[in-house]
N, C-alpha and C positions, 0 to 999 in steps of 0.2 A: 727199861726198854731193852730188848734183846737184839743185838746186831745180827744181820744175816751172816751165814757162814760163807766165807770166801773160798774159791777154788785155789788149788795150788798155783795155777796160772796167775790168778789175781794177786796172790800173795807175792809171787816172784816179780811181777810187774811193779808192785808197790816198792819192793826192795830196790829194784833198778832205778826207778824214778827218784826215790829218796836219795840213793847213793850219788847220782849224778848232780843233784842239787846241793847235797851236803859236802861233797868232795870233788869240786870241779878240777882240782889239780891232778886227780886220778882218772879223768875222763878216758875211756878206752881200756882201763885196767880191770874193770869188772865186766865179765861177759858170760853169756849163756852158752851151754853145750847142748844143742838140740839133738839129744840122743834117744829120747823116748817117744811115746805116742803111737797112735795107730797109723800104719802106712800100708799102701798097696804092696803086695808081696814082691813085685818086681822092683819097686823103689827100695824096700827093705833089703833085698838081695844086693842091690848096687851099693847101698850104704855100708853093709857088712863087708863087702869086698874092698871098700875104701878105708876100712879100719874102724868102723863104729864098734864099740865094745859095750856090752850090757853092763849097767851098773854105774857108769861114769856119772859123777855128780852134776847137778843142774847148773851151778855157777862156779866160776873161778875168779878169784881176786889175785891178779898178777902183781903183787907188791911183796917184796922180801922184807922180813923182819929178822932181828938177830935170832939165829938158830932155826929159822923157818923160811922155806922157799916160796910160800904162797898159801892161799886159803881156798880150799874146796868147800862148797856149801851144797848140801842136798836139801832141797826145799820140800816140805811136807805141809799138808793142812794140819790143823790142831789134832785131828784124829788119824792122820796118815801113819803108815807103817813102812819100815825099811824092808827091801827085798834082800835076799841072800847075796845076789851080785852087787848090790849097792854097799852092803856091809864089807864084802871082800875088797871092793874098790877103795873104800876108806882105809882099810888096813894097809893096802899096798901104798896108798898115798902117804900115810903116816910113816911107813917104813923107809920112804924116800925123802923125808925131811919136810913134808908139807903138813899143814894143819888141815884136818878134814872133820867137818861138823855136820850134824843134821839139825836143821832149824824148823821148828813147828810153827810156822807163821811169820809174818813180817816182823813182829816185835822181837822175837828171838834172833832173827837174822840181823836186824839193826843192832841189837846189843852185841852180837858176836863180832860184827864188823867194827863197831866202835872200840871194843876191847882189843881186837887184833891190831888196829891201827894206832891205838894208844892215844 
């Protein structure tokens, strides 16, 4: 039986729900960055003026690890692709001591978080 393809939104919701059940001690440490999506031009202009930057990753895990300031996660569907601004953001994050990963679906994100938190 073939499972239905989940949207990026559904994959990210699954990650957040799993994380909050699995790591209650870190409640409030994993959060979304609502940076993308379709918006009315007036709203998009206001957000840009407030500092929204293209390419910022979808999730941030605000937990330090030795040699790492935190974990940025760019969520994609299993067939998703990174944009150039997303690639550049990850490069900037890594240059500042953060881990920055692209996860293609819930399973990859779960594994990345488990590995990061050790």
